[in-house]
N, C-alpha and C positions, 0 to 999 in steps of 0.2 A: 411201591418199590423204593421210591425216593425217600419216603418217611422211614422205612426200615433201614435204609443205608445211613440216614442221619442219626438214628438211634445207635446203630453200630459204631459209627464214627465217634459219637458222644461217649459211648462206653470205652472205646480205646483211649480217648482223651482223658477220661477220668482215671483209668488205670495208669496211664503215663504220668499224670499229675501226682499220683501217689509216690511214684519213684522220684520225681523231682522234689517233692516235699521231703522225702526221706533224706535226700542229699542236702537240701538247703536248710532244713530246720536245725540240725546241729550246728552248722556254720553260723546261721543267724543268731542262734542262742548264745554261742560263744562270743560273737562280736557285740551283741547287745548287752551282755553281762559285763563287758569290760568298760571301765570308765576312762575318760581322757587322762586324768592323773596317773592311772595305772599304766596306760600306754606310754605316757611321757616318762614315767619312771623306768620302764623297760628300755625305751630308746636311749636313756641316759646311762643305762647299766653297761659298763664296758664288757662284762662277761657275755651279755646277751648279744651285743653288736659284733663282738669278735666271733661268736659262734655262728651268727648269720653269715658273716663274710666267709668264714671257713666252709660252711655248708654250700653256699652258692659257688665258691671257687672250686671246691673238690668235685661237685657234680658237673660243673662246666669242663673241668680237666678230664673227667671220666668220659664225657660225651665226645670231646674233641679227639682224645687219643683213640677211643674206640672207632671213631669215624674212619681212621686210616685203614683199618681192615674190614670194618663192618659194611662200608659202602661198596667196595669191590665184591665182597661176599654176597651182598644183596643183588648186585647186577648178575653175578653168576647164577644165583638161584632163580632169577627172573628169566634168564635167557637160555640156560642150558638144561638139558634133560639127561640124567645119568643115573646108573644104578646106585641106590642108597640115598637118592635125593629126599624122598619122603622121611627117611630116618634122620637125615641131617636137619630138615625143617623141625622135626620133633625135638631134637637135641637143643637147637637154638632156643626153643621156648621152655625148656626145662626150668631155668631160673625163675620163671613166673609162678610155677606150681610148687617149688620146693619151699618148705617153711623157712622163714628168713633167718632164724637162729641156726638152723642146719646149714643154710647157705653161708653164714659167717664162718662156721666150722670148716666147711669145704674150702673156703678161701684161705683159711689159716693153714690148711694142709699144704698149700702151695707157697704162701708167702710168710708163714710163721718162722720163728727163729730156728726151729729144728728141721725145717724143710731144706731141700737142696738149694732153693733160691734164697732162702733166708740166711743160710750159712755162707752163701757166695757173696751176698750183698750186705751182710751185717744187719744193723738196726734200721734199714731203709724203710721197712714196711709197717710193722706192728707199732701202733701208737703214733703214727705219723700221718701227714697230709696224704702221701701217696698210698698208704694203706687204706685210708678212708676212701680215696678215689677208686681203688681196686675193688673194694666191697660194693660201692655204688655201681660200678661198671658191671659187675657180675649179675646183679639183680635187674639192671635196667637195659642192658644191651639188646634184648629181644625187641624192645620197642623201636629202636633205631633200625635194626635189620629188617623186621617185618614191614615197617612203614616204607622204608626205602625200596624194598623188593616190590611192593605194590606200585610205587611210583615208577620204577623202571619198567614194569609190565605194561604200563599205560603208554609208554613211548612206542610208536609204530616201528616194528622191526624193518619195514620196507625202507624207512629213512636211513637206518644203519646200513642196509644192504646197498642202497644207492651210493652212500658215501664210500663204501668199500669198492664199488665198481669204478668210482672216479679216482681211485688210487690212494685213498686215505688208509693209513695203517690202523690196526685195531685200537692202538693207544689213542690215536688222534680221533677216531670215531667215538670212543668213550668220552674223551675230554671235550669234544666240540659238538657232539650230537646228543648222546645219551645223558650225560651229566647236566648240561644246560636245560634240557627238556624236563628232567625229573627233579630239578633243584627245589621246587616248592615242597614236594613230598618228602625229600631228604631233610629239608629244614624242619618240617613238621616232626619227623622222626627224631631229629636232634633235640627239639624242644621237649618232646615227650620223654626222651631219655633223661634229659637234664632235670625235668620236673620229677620224674620217678626217683632219680638219685637224691634229690633234695629231701624227699619224704622218707627215705630209708632209715630205719632204726635198728632192726634186729641184726642184720649182717654187720652194720657199722659198729655197733656196741661190742660185738665179739672181737673185732679187729682193733678198735681204738676207743676206749672209754674216755681217755684224754689224748689229745685235745678234744673237747666236746663239740659235736655238731649240735644244731639247735634241737632236733628231735631228742637227742640224748640229754641235753640240758633240761628240756621240758620235763622229761621223765624223772630226772634226778631231783628237780625242784618239787615236783608233785609228790614224789615218794618221801622226800625229807620234810617238806613244809606244807603240803596241801595244795588245793586248787588255785587259790588266789595268786600265790607267788609264781606259779607255772603259767597262768593264763596270759599275763602280759607278754611274755616271750613267745608264746604260741600265736597269739593274735598278731603280733608284730611280724613274725615270719610269714603268716598267711597273707597279710596285706602286701608285703614285699613280693612274695611269690606270685600272687594273683596279678599284681600290676605288671611284673615282668612277663608273666605267661601270656597275658592278653596282648601286650605290645608285640611279643614275638610271633604269636599266632596271627595277628593282623599283618605283620611283615610277611609271613609265609603265605597268607591269602588262601585261596581255594586250591586244593590239590589239582595237579594237571589232569585234564579230562573233564572237569566239572563244567567248564565254560560251555561245552557243547550241549549240556543238558539244561542250561539256564533259560 
């Protein structure tokens, strides 16, 4: 019986290794095919560094602005049961399955120059920093809401009820009990949303080809000049993102509730 179990586990490990190899092989190939002079040239290229700064900043702005409404929405979905809740959960996840070029067109119907918001605010959105952030937010906000909802669901409701019986207002319970206990999961959701925003191409290019985010710049250089000119910018963005992503995930640590299973 033990030997059969070992063979079964070995089979699972082999199948899982195939998936890991599928993820790691393209990244390793890209990194190993890049030379130090190529990376140095990309780091010295003002257009590349400006695009990286724009990409990181727009994705961060998208995550932080979305947090103002996304975190309260996540708490409501974790704590309340109401008619239409399942439909609302499905609506939140819609941007994940919509083709990204279609997502960009959808965003344009709201912030484009001919939309009511575009006419009211002028050229605030299309081809601007905030237009890029809006496109990033649309495709990445489900990662924040879903992860934060799971974090809030792990907070024991009895602690919130005890705080209410001691005279705390709902606002105070949320700020002093729910939010502090779920902060690791919320931070993980923010990191995931930020990372997803950084990687977005399809929706962003529909809203703002210029100024260029790094994914758009990589596509433009590959389309115009080939693999080598695009590779340096791509590898540099990957290195920056991986470094920041690992740092932030270490800061977030394990989601609430994992300690009890350690």
